[in-house]
Structure formats: C-alpha cells, structure tokens
Backbone of each chain as nested JSON, in Angstrom:
{
  "chains": [
    {"id": "A", "residues": [
      {"number": 1, "name": "MET", "atoms": {"N": [76.311, 112.308, 83.751], "CA": [75.55, 112.801, 84.831], "C": [75.738, 114.308, 84.906]}},
      {"number": 2, "name": "LYS", "atoms": {"N": [74.475, 114.871, 85.202], "CA": [74.484, 116.354, 85.209], "C": [75.488, 116.853, 86.248]}},
      {"number": 3, "name": "PRO", "atoms": {"N": [76.146, 118.04, 86.057], "CA": [77.033, 118.6, 87.11], "C": [76.359, 118.986, 88.361]}},
      {"number": 4, "name": "LEU", "atoms": {"N": [75.06, 119.338, 88.135], "CA": [74.349, 119.735, 89.488], "C": [74.154, 118.468, 90.348]}},
      {"number": 5, "name": "ARG", "atoms": {"N": [73.788, 117.433, 89.706], "CA": [73.423, 116.182, 90.34], "C": [74.844, 115.621, 91.079]}},
      {"number": 6, "name": "ALA", "atoms": {"N": [75.849, 115.787, 90.315], "CA": [77.195, 115.337, 90.843], "C": [77.583, 116.21, 91.989]}},
      {"number": 7, "name": "GLN", "atoms": {"N": [77.327, 117.592, 91.885], "CA": [77.581, 118.401, 93.034], "C": [76.774, 117.972, 94.254]}},
      {"number": 8, "name": "GLN", "atoms": {"N": [75.517, 117.73, 94.038], "CA": [74.712, 117.269, 95.089], "C": [75.195, 115.995, 95.767]}},
      {"number": 9, "name": "LEU", "atoms": {"N": [75.62, 115.024, 94.983], "CA": [76.095, 113.827, 95.563], "C": [77.322, 114.022, 96.321]}},
      {"number": 10, "name": "ALA", "atoms": {"N": [78.156, 114.798, 95.799], "CA": [79.412, 115.044, 96.496], "C": [79.171, 115.731, 97.797]}},
      {"number": 11, "name": "ALA", "atoms": {"N": [78.203, 116.606, 97.911], "CA": [77.83, 117.372, 99.092], "C": [77.276, 116.34, 100.104]}},
      {"number": 12, "name": "GLU", "atoms": {"N": [76.417, 115.504, 99.551], "CA": [75.851, 114.433, 100.493], "C": [76.895, 113.549, 101.057]}},
      {"number": 13, "name": "LEU", "atoms": {"N": [77.861, 113.189, 100.226], "CA": [78.886, 112.279, 100.676], "C": [79.765, 112.946, 101.814]}},
      {"number": 14, "name": "GLU", "atoms": {"N": [80.042, 114.38, 101.586], "CA": [80.817, 115.097, 102.527], "C": [80.184, 115.053, 103.888]}},
      {"number": 15, "name": "VAL", "atoms": {"N": [78.807, 115.343, 103.769], "CA": [78.046, 115.44, 105.064], "C": [78.093, 114.005, 105.798]}},
      {"number": 16, "name": "GLU", "atoms": {"N": [78.025, 113.05, 105.033], "CA": [78.041, 111.608, 105.665], "C": [79.462, 111.434, 106.22]}},
      {"number": 17, "name": "MET", "atoms": {"N": [80.461, 111.889, 105.609], "CA": [81.77, 111.655, 106.097], "C": [82.149, 112.489, 107.302]}},
      {"number": 18, "name": "MET", "atoms": {"N": [81.518, 113.742, 107.337], "CA": [81.71, 114.501, 108.519], "C": [80.904, 113.873, 109.646]}},
      {"number": 19, "name": "ALA", "atoms": {"N": [79.761, 113.352, 109.485], "CA": [79.034, 112.636, 110.515], "C": [79.725, 111.495, 111.096]}},
      {"number": 20, "name": "HIS", "atoms": {"N": [80.237, 110.767, 110.235], "CA": [81.088, 109.536, 110.504], "C": [82.255, 109.88, 111.421]}},
      {"number": 21, "name": "MET", "atoms": {"N": [82.982, 110.959, 110.966], "CA": [84.097, 111.386, 111.782], "C": [83.683, 111.864, 113.189]}},
      {"number": 22, "name": "HIS", "atoms": {"N": [82.655, 112.676, 113.18], "CA": [82.086, 113.131, 114.444], "C": [81.745, 112.177, 115.433]}},
      {"number": 23, "name": "ASN", "atoms": {"N": [81.034, 111.051, 114.894], "CA": [80.662, 110.047, 115.903], "C": [81.833, 109.385, 116.535]}},
      {"number": 24, "name": "ARG", "atoms": {"N": [82.837, 109.045, 115.711], "CA": [83.978, 108.349, 116.167], "C": [84.816, 109.313, 117.13]}},
      {"number": 25, "name": "MET", "atoms": {"N": [84.927, 110.496, 116.652], "CA": [85.772, 111.393, 117.475], "C": [85.258, 111.76, 118.79]}},
      {"number": 26, "name": "THR", "atoms": {"N": [83.966, 111.803, 118.933], "CA": [83.38, 112.193, 120.286], "C": [83.956, 111.134, 121.246]}},
      {"number": 27, "name": "ILE", "atoms": {"N": [83.87, 109.777, 120.986], "CA": [84.33, 108.844, 121.913], "C": [85.738, 108.885, 122.077]}},
      {"number": 28, "name": "ALA", "atoms": {"N": [86.569, 109.142, 120.929], "CA": [88.006, 109.154, 121.037], "C": [88.527, 110.347, 121.97]}},
      {"number": 29, "name": "TYR", "atoms": {"N": [87.972, 111.492, 121.732], "CA": [88.463, 112.66, 122.41], "C": [88.091, 112.526, 123.859]}},
      {"number": 30, "name": "HIS", "atoms": {"N": [86.941, 111.859, 124.251], "CA": [86.526, 111.694, 125.601], "C": [87.503, 110.76, 126.322]}},
      {"number": 31, "name": "ARG", "atoms": {"N": [87.975, 109.73, 125.491], "CA": [88.945, 108.901, 126.179], "C": [90.22, 109.547, 126.417]}},
      {"number": 32, "name": "LYS", "atoms": {"N": [90.687, 110.434, 125.548], "CA": [91.935, 111.213, 125.657], "C": [91.852, 112.22, 126.753]}},
      {"number": 33, "name": "CYS", "atoms": {"N": [90.839, 112.976, 126.836], "CA": [90.848, 114.169, 127.674], "C": [90.146, 114.087, 128.94]}},
      {"number": 34, "name": "VAL", "atoms": {"N": [89.382, 113.042, 129.15], "CA": [88.626, 112.999, 130.33], "C": [88.855, 111.72, 131.119]}},
      {"number": 35, "name": "PRO", "atoms": {"N": [89.668, 111.852, 132.229], "CA": [90.031, 110.586, 132.916], "C": [88.712, 109.997, 133.52]}},
      {"number": 36, "name": "PRO", "atoms": {"N": [88.633, 108.654, 133.644], "CA": [87.4, 108.144, 134.119], "C": [87.096, 108.214, 135.614]}},
      {"number": 37, "name": "LEU", "atoms": {"N": [87.173, 109.411, 136.032], "CA": [86.779, 109.642, 137.55], "C": [85.643, 110.476, 137.503]}},
      {"number": 38, "name": "TYR", "atoms": {"N": [84.43, 109.939, 137.407], "CA": [83.162, 110.692, 137.258], "C": [82.647, 111.2, 138.567]}},
      {"number": 39, "name": "LYS", "atoms": {"N": [83.201, 112.184, 139.103], "CA": [82.72, 112.775, 140.384], "C": [81.544, 113.669, 140.168]}},
      {"number": 40, "name": "GLU", "atoms": {"N": [81.506, 114.495, 139.073], "CA": [80.456, 115.356, 138.833], "C": [80.166, 115.473, 137.373]}},
      {"number": 41, "name": "ALA", "atoms": {"N": [79.0, 116.017, 136.991], "CA": [78.65, 116.139, 135.592], "C": [79.354, 117.328, 134.817]}},
      {"number": 42, "name": "GLU", "atoms": {"N": [79.685, 118.407, 135.52], "CA": [80.315, 119.58, 134.892], "C": [81.59, 119.319, 134.604]}},
      {"number": 43, "name": "MET", "atoms": {"N": [82.205, 119.827, 133.357], "CA": [83.438, 119.644, 132.898], "C": [84.303, 120.867, 133.239]}},
      {"number": 44, "name": "SER", "atoms": {"N": [85.538, 120.626, 133.726], "CA": [86.385, 121.78, 134.048], "C": [86.881, 122.446, 132.827]}},
      {"number": 45, "name": "LYS", "atoms": {"N": [87.423, 123.596, 132.961], "CA": [87.992, 124.474, 131.866], "C": [89.082, 123.644, 131.151]}},
      {"number": 46, "name": "GLY", "atoms": {"N": [89.918, 122.996, 131.924], "CA": [91.077, 122.268, 131.394], "C": [90.625, 121.206, 130.314]}},
      {"number": 47, "name": "LYS", "atoms": {"N": [89.571, 120.403, 130.787], "CA": [89.029, 119.324, 129.828], "C": [88.415, 119.873, 128.536]}},
      {"number": 48, "name": "SER", "atoms": {"N": [87.69, 121.128, 128.733], "CA": [87.002, 121.728, 127.628], "C": [88.091, 122.255, 126.636]}},
      {"number": 49, "name": "VAL", "atoms": {"N": [89.192, 122.782, 127.239], "CA": [90.289, 123.196, 126.305], "C": [90.934, 122.082, 125.654]}},
      {"number": 50, "name": "CYS", "atoms": {"N": [91.155, 121.042, 126.391], "CA": [91.719, 119.713, 125.846], "C": [90.929, 119.292, 124.626]}},
      {"number": 51, "name": "LEU", "atoms": {"N": [89.537, 119.247, 124.726], "CA": [88.717, 118.769, 123.638], "C": [88.789, 119.747, 122.511]}},
      {"number": 52, "name": "ASP", "atoms": {"N": [88.908, 121.07, 122.706], "CA": [89.082, 122.039, 121.483], "C": [90.433, 121.685, 120.833]}},
      {"number": 53, "name": "TRP", "atoms": {"N": [91.421, 121.486, 121.662], "CA": [92.786, 121.23, 120.998], "C": [92.698, 119.928, 120.233]}},
      {"number": 54, "name": "CYS", "atoms": {"N": [92.019, 118.937, 120.816], "CA": [91.922, 117.606, 120.085], "C": [91.38, 117.895, 118.759]}},
      {"number": 55, "name": "LEU", "atoms": {"N": [90.333, 118.632, 118.669], "CA": [89.597, 118.775, 117.344], "C": [90.496, 119.666, 116.449]}},
      {"number": 56, "name": "SER", "atoms": {"N": [91.151, 120.556, 116.985], "CA": [91.968, 121.429, 116.237], "C": [93.105, 120.613, 115.58]}},
      {"number": 57, "name": "LYS", "atoms": {"N": [93.769, 119.856, 116.33], "CA": [94.863, 119.071, 115.913], "C": [94.321, 117.955, 114.896]}},
      {"number": 58, "name": "HIS", "atoms": {"N": [93.213, 117.372, 115.195], "CA": [92.638, 116.386, 114.404], "C": [92.366, 116.851, 112.895]}},
      {"number": 59, "name": "LEU", "atoms": {"N": [91.824, 118.103, 112.877], "CA": [91.58, 118.76, 111.511], "C": [92.879, 119.078, 110.954]}},
      {"number": 60, "name": "ASP", "atoms": {"N": [93.9, 119.502, 111.552], "CA": [95.127, 119.729, 110.968], "C": [95.687, 118.552, 110.391]}},
      {"number": 61, "name": "ILE", "atoms": {"N": [95.513, 117.473, 111.114], "CA": [95.998, 116.097, 110.606], "C": [95.207, 115.622, 109.358]}},
      {"number": 62, "name": "HIS", "atoms": {"N": [93.967, 115.89, 109.441], "CA": [93.037, 115.629, 108.255], "C": [93.514, 116.272, 107.029]}},
      {"number": 63, "name": "LYS", "atoms": {"N": [93.721, 117.633, 107.193], "CA": [94.289, 118.476, 105.954], "C": [95.619, 117.884, 105.45]}},
      {"number": 64, "name": "TRP", "atoms": {"N": [96.485, 117.611, 106.491], "CA": [97.866, 117.188, 106.145], "C": [97.908, 115.903, 105.366]}},
      {"number": 65, "name": "ILE", "atoms": {"N": [97.071, 114.984, 105.817], "CA": [97.002, 113.616, 105.24], "C": [96.441, 113.795, 103.786]}},
      {"number": 66, "name": "GLY", "atoms": {"N": [95.363, 114.66, 103.758], "CA": [94.818, 114.912, 102.392], "C": [95.72, 115.311, 101.412]}},
      {"number": 67, "name": "LYS", "atoms": {"N": [96.623, 116.244, 101.768], "CA": [97.71, 116.942, 101.017], "C": [98.699, 115.732, 100.631]}},
      {"number": 68, "name": "LYS", "atoms": {"N": [98.996, 114.877, 101.554], "CA": [99.946, 113.77, 101.355], "C": [99.39, 112.843, 100.349]}},
      {"number": 69, "name": "LEU", "atoms": {"N": [98.203, 112.465, 100.528], "CA": [97.432, 111.568, 99.586], "C": [97.501, 112.072, 98.105]}},
      {"number": 70, "name": "THR", "atoms": {"N": [97.228, 113.331, 97.912], "CA": [97.208, 113.803, 96.591], "C": [98.519, 113.95, 96.13]}},
      {"number": 71, "name": "GLU", "atoms": {"N": [99.526, 114.239, 96.898], "CA": [100.922, 114.206, 96.471], "C": [101.381, 112.894, 96.014]}},
      {"number": 72, "name": "LEU", "atoms": {"N": [101.013, 111.804, 96.867], "CA": [101.438, 110.414, 96.458], "C": [100.833, 109.814, 95.283]}},
      {"number": 73, "name": "SER", "atoms": {"N": [99.531, 110.24, 95.088], "CA": [98.84, 109.675, 93.957], "C": [99.164, 110.296, 92.653]}},
      {"number": 74, "name": "VAL", "atoms": {"N": [99.789, 111.435, 92.687], "CA": [100.124, 112.207, 91.515], "C": [101.367, 111.549, 90.837]}}
    ]},
    {"id": "B", "residues": [
      {"number": 1, "name": "MET", "atoms": {"N": [76.191, 102.681, 81.815], "CA": [76.737, 103.989, 82.08], "C": [76.352, 104.423, 83.497]}},
      {"number": 2, "name": "GLU", "atoms": {"N": [75.018, 104.222, 83.76], "CA": [74.612, 104.419, 85.133], "C": [75.391, 103.577, 86.102]}},
      {"number": 3, "name": "GLN", "atoms": {"N": [75.534, 102.307, 85.869], "CA": [76.198, 101.346, 86.759], "C": [77.715, 101.811, 86.996]}},
      {"number": 4, "name": "GLN", "atoms": {"N": [78.372, 102.291, 85.943], "CA": [79.668, 102.809, 86.106], "C": [79.801, 103.95, 87.049]}},
      {"number": 5, "name": "GLN", "atoms": {"N": [78.73, 104.877, 86.889], "CA": [78.692, 105.998, 87.762], "C": [78.496, 105.522, 89.326]}},
      {"number": 6, "name": "GLN", "atoms": {"N": [77.619, 104.515, 89.41], "CA": [77.338, 103.946, 90.699], "C": [78.672, 103.453, 91.319]}},
      {"number": 7, "name": "GLN", "atoms": {"N": [79.458, 102.736, 90.498], "CA": [80.674, 102.097, 90.911], "C": [81.631, 103.132, 91.253]}},
      {"number": 8, "name": "GLN", "atoms": {"N": [81.718, 104.209, 90.495], "CA": [82.596, 105.335, 90.901], "C": [82.271, 105.897, 92.169]}},
      {"number": 9, "name": "LEU", "atoms": {"N": [81.054, 106.146, 92.351], "CA": [80.491, 106.759, 93.652], "C": [80.906, 105.894, 94.812]}},
      {"number": 10, "name": "ARG", "atoms": {"N": [80.775, 104.495, 94.675], "CA": [81.103, 103.63, 95.749], "C": [82.572, 103.591, 96.031]}},
      {"number": 11, "name": "ASN", "atoms": {"N": [83.376, 103.741, 94.935], "CA": [84.867, 103.832, 95.024], "C": [85.231, 105.079, 95.962]}},
      {"number": 12, "name": "LEU", "atoms": {"N": [84.575, 106.191, 95.514], "CA": [84.83, 107.435, 96.144], "C": [84.462, 107.419, 97.539]}},
      {"number": 13, "name": "ARG", "atoms": {"N": [83.295, 106.84, 97.955], "CA": [82.892, 106.711, 99.272], "C": [83.892, 105.775, 100.115]}},
      {"number": 14, "name": "ASP", "atoms": {"N": [84.273, 104.611, 99.518], "CA": [85.23, 103.812, 100.258], "C": [86.613, 104.535, 100.472]}},
      {"number": 15, "name": "PHE", "atoms": {"N": [86.973, 105.269, 99.474], "CA": [88.221, 106.081, 99.625], "C": [88.103, 107.101, 100.765]}},
      {"number": 16, "name": "LEU", "atoms": {"N": [86.994, 107.734, 100.913], "CA": [86.871, 108.846, 101.9], "C": [86.792, 108.128, 103.356]}},
      {"number": 17, "name": "LEU", "atoms": {"N": [86.156, 106.954, 103.374], "CA": [86.092, 106.319, 104.674], "C": [87.474, 105.802, 105.061]}},
      {"number": 18, "name": "VAL", "atoms": {"N": [88.377, 105.323, 104.164], "CA": [89.609, 104.936, 104.421], "C": [90.494, 106.229, 104.949]}},
      {"number": 19, "name": "TYR", "atoms": {"N": [90.205, 107.287, 104.284], "CA": [90.931, 108.646, 104.626], "C": [90.573, 109.02, 106.049]}},
      {"number": 20, "name": "ASN", "atoms": {"N": [89.263, 108.847, 106.379], "CA": [88.854, 109.196, 107.738], "C": [89.484, 108.289, 108.79]}},
      {"number": 21, "name": "ARG", "atoms": {"N": [89.57, 106.986, 108.402], "CA": [90.177, 106.038, 109.42], "C": [91.56, 106.249, 109.626]}},
      {"number": 22, "name": "MET", "atoms": {"N": [92.266, 106.583, 108.488], "CA": [93.712, 106.912, 108.494], "C": [93.913, 108.012, 109.487]}},
      {"number": 23, "name": "THR", "atoms": {"N": [93.148, 109.116, 109.298], "CA": [93.334, 110.385, 110.182], "C": [93.219, 109.949, 111.624]}},
      {"number": 24, "name": "GLU", "atoms": {"N": [92.156, 109.186, 111.848], "CA": [91.874, 108.772, 113.252], "C": [93.051, 107.964, 113.834]}},
      {"number": 25, "name": "LEU", "atoms": {"N": [93.525, 107.073, 113.088], "CA": [94.6, 106.27, 113.553], "C": [95.833, 106.946, 113.837]}},
      {"number": 26, "name": "CYS", "atoms": {"N": [96.224, 107.84, 112.859], "CA": [97.471, 108.618, 113.122], "C": [97.27, 109.638, 114.283]}},
      {"number": 27, "name": "PHE", "atoms": {"N": [96.168, 110.185, 114.348], "CA": [95.797, 111.025, 115.588], "C": [95.972, 110.248, 116.758]}},
      {"number": 28, "name": "GLN", "atoms": {"N": [95.408, 109.041, 117.004], "CA": [95.498, 108.325, 118.17], "C": [96.938, 107.965, 118.579]}},
      {"number": 29, "name": "ARG", "atoms": {"N": [97.71, 107.553, 117.489], "CA": [99.019, 107.133, 117.752], "C": [100.22, 108.217, 117.85]}},
      {"number": 30, "name": "CYS", "atoms": {"N": [99.958, 109.312, 117.151], "CA": [101.066, 110.257, 117.094], "C": [100.717, 111.426, 118.098]}},
      {"number": 31, "name": "VAL", "atoms": {"N": [99.589, 111.649, 118.642], "CA": [99.308, 112.627, 119.479], "C": [98.952, 112.231, 120.868]}},
      {"number": 32, "name": "PRO", "atoms": {"N": [99.921, 111.813, 121.6], "CA": [99.626, 111.179, 122.777], "C": [99.038, 112.196, 123.931]}},
      {"number": 33, "name": "SER", "atoms": {"N": [99.442, 113.426, 123.921], "CA": [99.089, 114.316, 124.926], "C": [98.749, 115.672, 124.283]}},
      {"number": 34, "name": "LEU", "atoms": {"N": [97.883, 116.351, 124.969], "CA": [97.407, 117.62, 124.437], "C": [97.976, 118.778, 125.214]}},
      {"number": 35, "name": "HIS", "atoms": {"N": [99.177, 119.032, 124.994], "CA": [99.774, 120.227, 125.906], "C": [99.757, 121.542, 125.114]}},
      {"number": 36, "name": "HIS", "atoms": {"N": [99.775, 121.436, 123.712], "CA": [99.766, 122.674, 123.001], "C": [98.633, 122.575, 121.874]}},
      {"number": 37, "name": "ARG", "atoms": {"N": [98.302, 123.726, 121.429], "CA": [97.232, 123.69, 120.332], "C": [97.769, 123.37, 119.037]}},
      {"number": 38, "name": "ALA", "atoms": {"N": [98.984, 123.65, 118.747], "CA": [99.562, 123.381, 117.376], "C": [100.362, 122.106, 117.292]}},
      {"number": 39, "name": "LEU", "atoms": {"N": [100.55, 121.481, 116.161], "CA": [101.299, 120.35, 116.054], "C": [102.785, 120.666, 116.178]}},
      {"number": 40, "name": "ASP", "atoms": {"N": [103.555, 119.981, 117.036], "CA": [104.993, 120.271, 117.081], "C": [105.759, 119.405, 116.083]}},
      {"number": 41, "name": "ALA", "atoms": {"N": [107.129, 119.579, 116.128], "CA": [108.023, 118.927, 115.159], "C": [107.955, 117.449, 115.219]}},
      {"number": 42, "name": "GLU", "atoms": {"N": [107.929, 116.865, 116.501], "CA": [108.03, 115.434, 116.754], "C": [106.729, 114.867, 116.224]}},
      {"number": 43, "name": "GLU", "atoms": {"N": [105.659, 115.526, 116.421], "CA": [104.333, 115.077, 116.01], "C": [104.199, 114.925, 114.529]}},
      {"number": 44, "name": "GLU", "atoms": {"N": [104.804, 116.075, 113.859], "CA": [104.779, 116.115, 112.365], "C": [105.573, 114.973, 111.905]}},
      {"number": 45, "name": "ALA", "atoms": {"N": [106.805, 114.724, 112.384], "CA": [107.564, 113.684, 111.876], "C": [106.847, 112.351, 112.052]}},
      {"number": 46, "name": "CYS", "atoms": {"N": [106.148, 112.038, 113.194], "CA": [105.404, 110.891, 113.439], "C": [104.326, 110.779, 112.356]}},
      {"number": 47, "name": "LEU", "atoms": {"N": [103.592, 111.918, 112.093], "CA": [102.473, 111.899, 111.121], "C": [103.032, 111.525, 109.754]}},
      {"number": 48, "name": "HIS", "atoms": {"N": [104.219, 112.037, 109.38], "CA": [104.826, 111.764, 108.088], "C": [105.06, 110.323, 107.88]}},
      {"number": 49, "name": "SER", "atoms": {"N": [105.605, 109.683, 109.016], "CA": [105.828, 108.225, 108.965], "C": [104.566, 107.355, 108.947]}},
      {"number": 50, "name": "CYS", "atoms": {"N": [103.575, 107.85, 109.736], "CA": [102.302, 107.183, 109.871], "C": [101.61, 107.174, 108.541]}},
      {"number": 51, "name": "ALA", "atoms": {"N": [101.361, 108.172, 107.939], "CA": [100.685, 108.376, 106.646], "C": [101.404, 107.648, 105.641]}},
      {"number": 52, "name": "GLY", "atoms": {"N": [102.793, 107.823, 105.516], "CA": [103.54, 107.151, 104.419], "C": [103.276, 105.618, 104.597]}},
      {"number": 53, "name": "LYS", "atoms": {"N": [103.514, 105.077, 105.795], "CA": [103.315, 103.563, 105.963], "C": [101.966, 103.145, 105.675]}},
      {"number": 54, "name": "LEU", "atoms": {"N": [100.898, 103.895, 106.048], "CA": [99.52, 103.479, 105.772], "C": [99.257, 103.472, 104.263]}},
      {"number": 55, "name": "ILE", "atoms": {"N": [99.71, 104.512, 103.588], "CA": [99.5, 104.628, 102.186], "C": [100.259, 103.374, 101.379]}},
      {"number": 56, "name": "HIS", "atoms": {"N": [101.524, 103.176, 101.824], "CA": [102.183, 102.062, 101.233], "C": [101.561, 100.794, 101.455]}},
      {"number": 57, "name": "SER", "atoms": {"N": [101.15, 100.463, 102.717], "CA": [100.52, 99.207, 103.007], "C": [99.201, 99.06, 102.273]}},
      {"number": 58, "name": "ASN", "atoms": {"N": [98.414, 100.2, 102.118], "CA": [97.181, 100.207, 101.349], "C": [97.498, 99.751, 99.968]}},
      {"number": 59, "name": "HIS", "atoms": {"N": [98.454, 100.375, 99.319], "CA": [98.818, 99.994, 97.809], "C": [99.168, 98.541, 97.715]}},
      {"number": 60, "name": "ARG", "atoms": {"N": [99.979, 98.069, 98.588], "CA": [100.427, 96.741, 98.575], "C": [99.266, 95.768, 98.765]}},
      {"number": 61, "name": "LEU", "atoms": {"N": [98.372, 96.049, 99.717], "CA": [97.288, 95.151, 99.919], "C": [96.384, 95.304, 98.689]}},
      {"number": 62, "name": "MET", "atoms": {"N": [96.131, 96.396, 98.081], "CA": [95.24, 96.433, 96.938], "C": [95.806, 95.645, 95.766]}},
      {"number": 63, "name": "ALA", "atoms": {"N": [97.152, 95.694, 95.557], "CA": [97.79, 95.02, 94.533], "C": [97.672, 93.438, 94.709]}},
      {"number": 64, "name": "ALA", "atoms": {"N": [97.803, 93.064, 96.034], "CA": [97.555, 91.621, 96.392], "C": [96.248, 91.185, 96.188]}},
      {"number": 65, "name": "TYR", "atoms": {"N": [95.296, 92.03, 96.468], "CA": [93.877, 91.679, 96.506], "C": [93.422, 91.543, 94.905]}},
      {"number": 66, "name": "VAL", "atoms": {"N": [93.917, 92.429, 94.093], "CA": [93.635, 92.342, 92.722], "C": [94.043, 91.106, 92.079]}},
      {"number": 67, "name": "GLN", "atoms": {"N": [95.285, 90.646, 92.547], "CA": [95.903, 89.418, 92.036], "C": [94.998, 88.173, 92.375]}},
      {"number": 68, "name": "LEU", "atoms": {"N": [94.599, 88.303, 93.674], "CA": [93.937, 87.051, 94.241], "C": [92.458, 86.958, 93.96]}},
      {"number": 69, "name": "MET", "atoms": {"N": [91.821, 88.17, 93.66], "CA": [90.363, 88.188, 93.653], "C": [89.736, 87.384, 92.493]}},
      {"number": 70, "name": "PRO", "atoms": {"N": [90.255, 87.415, 91.269], "CA": [89.571, 86.51, 90.34], "C": [89.588, 85.029, 90.586]}},
      {"number": 71, "name": "ALA", "atoms": {"N": [90.638, 84.484, 91.199], "CA": [90.618, 83.091, 91.663], "C": [89.625, 82.837, 92.657]}},
      {"number": 72, "name": "LEU", "atoms": {"N": [89.446, 83.761, 93.631], "CA": [88.514, 83.624, 94.69], "C": [87.077, 83.602, 94.212]}},
      {"number": 73, "name": "VAL", "atoms": {"N": [86.841, 84.572, 93.276], "CA": [85.537, 84.668, 92.657], "C": [85.243, 83.503, 91.887]}},
      {"number": 74, "name": "GLN", "atoms": {"N": [86.134, 82.924, 91.175], "CA": [85.918, 81.654, 90.406], "C": [85.453, 80.587, 91.326]}},
      {"number": 75, "name": "ARG", "atoms": {"N": [86.269, 80.505, 92.388], "CA": [86.035, 79.225, 93.364], "C": [84.62, 79.512, 94.0]}},
      {"number": 76, "name": "ARG", "atoms": {"N": [84.274, 80.717, 94.391], "CA": [82.975, 80.974, 94.915], "C": [81.794, 80.594, 94.045]}},
      {"number": 77, "name": "ILE", "atoms": {"N": [82.017, 80.941, 92.649], "CA": [80.989, 80.591, 91.725], "C": [80.866, 79.122, 91.592]}},
      {"number": 78, "name": "ALA", "atoms": {"N": [82.023, 78.451, 91.512], "CA": [81.948, 76.914, 91.447], "C": [81.299, 76.287, 92.621]}},
      {"number": 79, "name": "ASP", "atoms": {"N": [81.437, 76.817, 93.787], "CA": [80.871, 76.322, 95.004], "C": [79.377, 76.507, 94.919]}},
      {"number": 80, "name": "TYR", "atoms": {"N": [79.084, 77.755, 94.475], "CA": [77.634, 78.135, 94.48], "C": [76.897, 77.148, 93.468]}},
      {"number": 81, "name": "GLU", "atoms": {"N": [77.553, 76.949, 92.301], "CA": [76.907, 76.09, 91.232], "C": [76.65, 74.708, 91.747]}},
      {"number": 82, "name": "ALA", "atoms": {"N": [77.803, 74.233, 92.462], "CA": [77.742, 72.865, 93.109], "C": [76.514, 72.791, 94.051]}},
      {"number": 83, "name": "ALA", "atoms": {"N": [76.474, 73.737, 94.942], "CA": [75.487, 73.789, 95.919], "C": [74.11, 73.808, 95.225]}},
      {"number": 84, "name": "ALA", "atoms": {"N": [73.934, 74.528, 94.196], "CA": [72.6, 74.712, 93.501], "C": [72.32, 73.37, 92.763]}},
      {"number": 85, "name": "ALA", "atoms": {"N": [73.328, 72.652, 92.388], "CA": [73.099, 71.376, 91.538], "C": [72.63, 70.25, 92.508]}},
      {"number": 86, "name": "VAL", "atoms": {"N": [73.042, 70.242, 93.695], "CA": [72.707, 69.073, 94.614], "C": [71.179, 69.038, 94.912]}},
      {"number": 87, "name": "PRO", "atoms": {"N": [70.419, 70.075, 95.211], "CA": [69.028, 69.903, 95.486], "C": [68.287, 69.542, 94.149]}},
      {"number": 88, "name": "ALA", "atoms": {"N": [68.852, 70.043, 93.044], "CA": [68.104, 69.751, 91.695], "C": [68.245, 68.238, 91.481]}},
      {"number": 89, "name": "VAL", "atoms": {"N": [69.392, 67.693, 91.753], "CA": [69.624, 66.213, 91.583], "C": [68.716, 65.443, 92.446]}},
      {"number": 90, "name": "ALA", "atoms": {"N": [68.651, 65.896, 93.84], "CA": [67.791, 65.212, 94.755], "C": [66.42, 65.261, 94.292]}},
      {"number": 91, "name": "ALA", "atoms": {"N": [65.889, 66.29, 93.799], "CA": [64.46, 66.377, 93.363], "C": [64.208, 65.527, 92.281]}},
      {"number": 92, "name": "GLN", "atoms": {"N": [65.131, 65.182, 91.574], "CA": [64.928, 64.294, 90.239], "C": [64.778, 62.833, 90.641]}},
      {"number": 93, "name": "GLN", "atoms": {"N": [65.095, 62.42, 91.877], "CA": [65.163, 60.998, 92.284], "C": [63.93, 60.804, 93.168]}},
      {"number": 94, "name": "PRO", "atoms": {"N": [62.879, 60.241, 92.641], "CA": [61.652, 60.032, 93.557], "C": [61.642, 58.749, 94.282]}},
      {"number": 95, "name": "GLY", "atoms": {"N": [62.776, 57.888, 94.078], "CA": [62.856, 56.599, 94.658], "C": [63.164, 56.611, 96.163]}},
      {"number": 96, "name": "THR", "atoms": {"N": [63.616, 57.809, 96.717], "CA": [63.969, 57.729, 98.109], "C": [62.68, 57.788, 98.955]}},
      {"number": 97, "name": "SER", "atoms": {"N": [62.728, 57.223, 100.249], "CA": [61.667, 56.936, 101.002], "C": [61.213, 58.299, 101.54]}},
      {"number": 98, "name": "PRO", "atoms": {"N": [59.882, 58.551, 101.59], "CA": [59.348, 59.793, 102.091], "C": [59.626, 59.904, 103.655]}},
      {"number": 99, "name": "PRO", "atoms": {"N": [59.721, 61.102, 104.237], "CA": [60.099, 61.251, 105.613], "C": [58.943, 60.816, 106.523]}},
      {"number": 100, "name": "GLY", "atoms": {"N": [57.655, 60.838, 106.085], "CA": [56.46, 60.554, 107.09], "C": [56.352, 59.098, 107.32]}},
      {"number": 101, "name": "SER", "atoms": {"N": [56.8, 58.199, 106.451], "CA": [56.375, 56.76, 106.72], "C": [57.205, 56.116, 107.818]}}
    ]}
  ]
}
C-alpha cells in the first residue's frame, strides 16, 4: 500500500475515533456534571467548568492508557 | 495482499474502539467527582489498576477465544451444510402431496 494512502486511512480512522469518543462523552459528562434539575436552559459557570475539567481529565486518561498499552505490549 | 491489508485495517479499528471504551470505563469508575483540574494520586492509582485489569482480562479472553473459535466455526459450517442439504433432499422427492389439493 502506498504510504500516502496509508496516511490517509490512518487520518480517517483517527477522525472516526474522535467522533465516536465525542458522541459518548457528551452524554457521560452531562450525567456527571449536570444534576437533573432542569429549571432553566442556561448553564451556570460551575457546570461549564466541570465539563471543561471532565474533558481535560478524560484526555489525560486517554494519553495515560495509551502509554500503558504500548508499555505492556512491548 | 489487498485482503490482508483490509484485515489489518479492521484489526486496527477494533483495537482503537477497545482503547476508547477502556478510557471511558476507567474515567467513569475512577473519577467520581470533579473538584480539581488535574488527576490526583488516588485517581492515578485507580487508573493504574483499572487499565492493568482491563488489559489482562482482554488478553485472557483473546486467548480463550482463539482456542474455542475453530471448533465453533466447524460446528457452524456443519449446521449450515445440514440446513442446505434438507431442502435439496425435499426437492428431489416429488411423491409428497401438493399443498393445494
């Protein structure tokens, strides 16, 4: 397979994985950070910050597990 | 050659999906509350255990699957052939009464 084609496939796969993660995480973070008391549509600052921290921690975990997987498979 | 590459691509895709799910599971279980931005020591220890256990269970299940798969495939092929043989036998016997009479 040509290297350019391989690169293209890898990029497509990565985008697909990002989309997959994003879809699931939207629901998961909402469950974690937003208690089900829907009095108004606006989100408070606390909830927004919680969502930011969720994403940040999730990406840290993602990187950490990636490192762990490569360590264990070597 | 092309088939092999397709197979490799499928394997890579499966691996990445498992990786995503692992991250999600460990995040759900090890990060109960969001009080700080960074991961603290307790959460890191939990992640260490979570990731280790998941990887070990994945390896164990793969080994078991590889062992059991050939037998399962053989049985499925046999069932399929048996199912395909039955209508062929029924079609060869014109002596049975037609449904309309």
